[in-house]
C-alpha positions in Angstrom: -32.6 68.0 92.6 -36.3 68.6 92.8 -38.3 71.3 91.0 -37.0 74.0 93.3 -33.3 73.0 93.1 -33.2 71.3 96.5 -31.2 68.1 96.9 -32.9 67.0 100.1 -36.0 67.8 102.1 -35.7 68.4 105.9 -38.3 66.6 107.9 -39.4 66.0 111.5 -40.9 62.7 112.7 -43.6 63.3 115.3 -46.1 61.1 117.2 -49.4 61.6 118.9 -49.9 58.6 121.1 -48.3 56.3 118.5 -50.1 57.9 115.6 -46.9 58.9 113.8 -46.3 61.5 111.0 -43.6 63.0 108.8 -43.8 66.8 109.1 -42.4 69.1 106.5 -42.4 72.9 106.5 -43.1 74.0 102.9 -43.8 77.6 103.6 -41.2 78.9 101.1 -39.8 75.7 99.5 -40.8 72.6 97.7 -44.0 74.3 96.3 -44.4 71.9 93.3 -43.4 68.7 94.9 -45.6 65.6 94.3 -46.6 65.1 98.0 -49.0 62.2 97.2 -46.2 60.2 95.6 -43.8 61.1 98.3 -46.2 60.0 101.0 -46.6 56.6 99.3 -42.8 56.1 99.4 -41.8 57.7 102.6 -44.6 56.3 104.8 -43.7 52.6 104.1 -42.6 50.8 107.2 -39.2 49.0 107.3 -38.1 50.1 103.8 -38.4 53.9 104.4 -39.0 56.4 107.2 -42.4 54.8 108.0 -45.4 56.8 109.2 -49.2 56.8 109.2 -49.2 60.0 107.2 -47.3 63.0 105.7 -48.1 66.5 107.0 -47.2 69.6 104.9 -47.3 73.1 106.2 -48.0 75.7 103.5 -48.8 79.5 103.5 -52.5 80.5 104.1 -54.3 83.7 103.4 -57.0 83.0 106.0 -55.1 81.3 108.9 -51.6 81.1 110.4 -50.8 78.4 107.9 -52.4 75.7 105.7 -52.1 72.1 106.7 -52.2 69.4 104.0 -52.6 65.8 105.1 -51.6 62.8 103.0 -52.3 59.3 104.1 -49.8 56.5 103.7 -51.5 55.4 100.5 -51.1 58.8 99.0 -54.7 60.0 99.3 -55.2 63.5 100.6 -57.4 63.6 103.8 -59.7 66.4 104.9 -58.6 66.3 108.5 -56.5 64.3 111.0 -56.9 65.1 114.7 -53.5 63.8 116.0 -51.8 65.1 112.9 -53.2 68.6 113.5 -52.0 68.4 117.1 -48.5 67.4 116.0 -48.3 70.2 113.5 -49.5 72.8 116.1 -46.6 71.8 118.4 -44.2 72.0 115.4 -45.5 75.4 114.4 -44.8 76.8 117.9 -41.3 75.3 118.1 -40.4 76.7 114.7 -42.0 80.2 115.3 -44.5 79.7 112.6 -47.4 80.5 115.0 -47.9 81.5 118.6 -49.3 79.2 121.3 -52.8 79.9 120.1 -53.3 79.5 116.4 -55.7 78.7 113.5 -54.8 76.3 110.7 -56.5 75.9 107.4 -57.5 72.3 106.4 -59.8 70.8 103.8 -62.3 70.3 106.6 -62.3 74.0 107.5 -60.5 76.2 110.0 -59.0 74.4 113.0 -58.1 76.2 116.2 -55.2 75.0 118.4 -53.7 75.7 121.8 -50.2 74.5 122.8 -48.8 74.2 126.3 -45.5 72.4 126.5 -46.1 68.9 125.1 -49.9 69.0 125.6 -51.9 70.2 122.5 -55.6 70.8 122.2 -57.3 71.4 118.9 -60.8 72.7 118.2 -62.3 70.7 115.4 -65.1 71.8 113.0 -68.6 70.9 114.2 -69.4 67.2 113.4 -72.0 66.5 110.8 -74.0 63.6 109.2 -74.8 61.9 112.5 -76.9 58.8 111.9 -78.8 56.8 114.5 -78.4 53.0 114.7 -78.3 51.2 111.4 -77.3 47.7 110.2 -74.8 46.4 107.7 -75.1 43.0 106.1 -71.7 41.4 106.3 -71.3 37.7 105.3 -75.0 37.0 106.2 -74.7 38.9 109.6 -76.4 42.1 110.4 -73.9 44.4 112.2 -75.2 47.3 114.3 -73.4 50.6 113.6 -73.6 54.4 114.0 -72.1 57.0 111.8 -70.8 60.6 112.2 -68.4 62.9 110.3 -65.9 64.4 112.7 -63.9 66.1 110.0 -63.7 62.7 108.2 -66.3 59.9 108.1 -66.4 57.4 111.0 -68.4 54.3 111.5 -68.8 53.3 115.1 -69.3 49.6 116.1 -69.9 48.9 119.8 -68.2 45.7 121.2 -67.4 44.2 124.5 -63.8 43.5 125.5 -62.4 45.7 122.7 -58.9 45.5 124.1 -58.9 41.7 123.7 -59.9 41.8 120.0 -57.1 40.1 118.0 -55.3 42.5 115.7 -56.2 40.3 112.7 -59.9 40.7 113.6 -59.7 44.5 113.8 -57.9 44.5 110.4 -60.3 42.1 108.7 -63.6 43.5 110.0 -62.3 47.1 109.7 -61.3 46.5 106.1 -64.7 45.0 105.2 -66.6 47.9 106.7 -64.3 50.5 105.3 -65.0 49.3 101.8 -68.7 48.3 102.3 -71.0 49.5 99.5 -73.0 51.5 102.1 -70.1 54.0 102.4 -69.2 54.2 98.7 -67.5 55.8 97.0 -65.3 57.5 99.6 -65.3 54.7 102.2 -65.1 55.2 106.0 -62.9 55.0 109.0 -64.0 52.2 111.4 -64.0 52.5 115.3 -64.6 49.5 117.6 -65.8 51.1 120.8 -66.5 49.9 124.4 -68.1 52.1 127.1 -66.1 51.3 130.3 -68.0 53.7 132.6 -69.5 57.2 132.4 -66.8 59.6 131.1 -64.5 56.8 129.9 -64.5 54.7 126.7 -62.0 52.4 124.9 -61.5 52.6 121.1 -59.5 50.8 118.4 -59.5 52.3 114.9 -59.0 51.0 111.4 -58.0 54.1 109.4 -59.0 54.8 105.9 -55.9 55.7 103.8 -53.5 54.0 106.2 -55.5 50.7 105.6 -54.6 49.2 109.0 -55.2 49.7 112.7 -53.4 52.8 114.1 -52.3 53.2 117.7 -54.5 56.3 118.0 -56.9 58.3 115.9 -58.0 61.8 116.9 -61.1 62.2 114.8 -62.0 58.6 115.8 -61.7 59.5 119.5 -64.0 62.5 118.8 -66.5 60.5 116.8 -66.6 57.7 119.3 -67.0 60.0 122.3 -70.0 61.9 120.8 -71.8 58.7 119.6 -71.1 57.0 123.0 -72.4 60.0 124.9 -75.4 60.4 122.7 -76.6 56.8 122.3 -74.8 54.6 124.9 -75.0 56.5 128.3 -71.3 57.3 128.3 -72.0 60.4 130.3 -71.4 64.1 129.8 -68.1 65.4 128.4 -65.2 65.5 128.9 -64.8 61.9 127.8 -61.5 60.1 128.3 -60.7 57.9 125.4 -58.3 55.0 125.9 -56.5 54.0 122.7 -53.7 51.5 122.3 -51.2 54.4 122.1 -52.5 56.2 125.1 -55.4 58.4 126.4 -56.9 61.3 124.7 -59.5 63.7 126.1 -62.5 64.9 124.1 -64.8 67.8 125.2 -67.9 69.2 123.4 -71.2 70.9 123.9 -74.6 69.5 122.8 -77.0 72.0 121.2 -80.3 70.5 120.4 -79.6 67.5 118.1 -76.2 68.9 117.1 -72.7 69.2 118.7 -70.3 72.1 118.8 -67.2 73.5 120.4 -65.4 70.2 120.0 -61.9 69.9 121.5 -59.4 67.1 121.3 -56.5 67.1 123.8 -53.4 65.0 124.5 -49.6 64.9 124.4 -47.4 64.9 121.3 -43.7 63.8 120.9 -40.9 65.0 118.7 -39.2 61.8 117.7 -36.3 62.9 115.5 -35.3 65.1 112.6 -33.6 64.1 109.3 -33.0 64.8 105.6 -34.7 62.9 102.8 -32.4 62.7 99.7 -34.3 63.3 96.5 
């Protein structure tokens, strides 16, 4: 039994374009569970449920509910775009919230709208946007851009992003993620290609997951804004092609800042189960 006397925890496995999560409703139960430790165990591929992260729904005094996000390594994240979209669909299915809702996250209040299997979320306004800089990596100077779209993202533009070997994404992503320039918290890393105005391709190495994920919501947002601002990717909405499927990013530019940022795409309920304790 755990601290509340439960012998098992009910969970739902969900996916946003291959970015997969374990979702748990902890509104009234499991209040003192060590979610960080559970995430490290349950998110392991092949030996456990397997997921990019663990999403916990808790009560909130300022929103419909509070969303806590734990990466596969047990670290707690400020925000996760696809995770928030999955939880929004879950909240509607379980009657926790209506089709329009607000959730509390460490990044701030996040709005969401659910219509069948399509979920749109309104993220907090991005911050810390930096123009082109250079990283010294093994004697090479790598051009990069930076923005915080709820969590920090470093954008590296490449040609033929889809053809990059998985090992290259992992190796270079890991090096940039832990580069001293982004210490102590590190950064997510997005490899981006502008295909045409209104359309980009992105592959993301995610901090906390410590590998490439099939889709990253905050990465799609970060890449869209940087591509539109610096690389002639056109006005929003921007379609973002990721290995797991397309996401749509919309936003408004106000002076040198960006606001009213929305991320839209489909979510999937994969299965439900019980986790013995």
